[in-house]
Steps between C-alpha positions, in 0.01 A plus 500: 500500500168538677310826497491695827131426543561125532792547738288713732212251483724205585623678815151583623335165436324405820170325546212737540317535829192342347701198392658472844154499660390195302468173688764307310757774561416511869538123522838526333614767745373297795681191372823697469456638852435151638815369334701790637370454857555122475862559403546744787346254746723224367806720552395578855438134575842406366665766713307384806597137437867593488469701821321218678751246380788711631328548837413133534855388434625688801217413741409148390485242779390149407386254766492158335460309825170306497251567774506195726162578653317536168439124485279521809260756360172346386357785297147405591290671766187413693291738705266418787555119491362490147767252390643310800755306293662821375506642852675185628757529223555867590555414867744222406695728271518769770634241745760383248609859439533562874701177543733582215557849638588364844728239340674772301544707814653204685744422217613861473563523876721190517 
């Protein structure tokens, strides 16, 4: 059986304010706070992922049809006749796009 003095001391044992003000104790507290906030953020992210997944399932529309006109795009540009070859390619691709659009319109009408 422990004397009353030791029982009272064991209940009151807390770090002193001077100890809590020391750098290593502050770092420990900050580390614990960072872990706690990281866990909270992780929980929120998980909840948000589930919500987004549920919303996407109901509104998801997938268009897997390839773009037929994408093959005509050159991707290169020329300004002020700086590169005449690129400008010729651009004009040709625009003509091909216009032709394919008119051909598509004719086939859909008949």
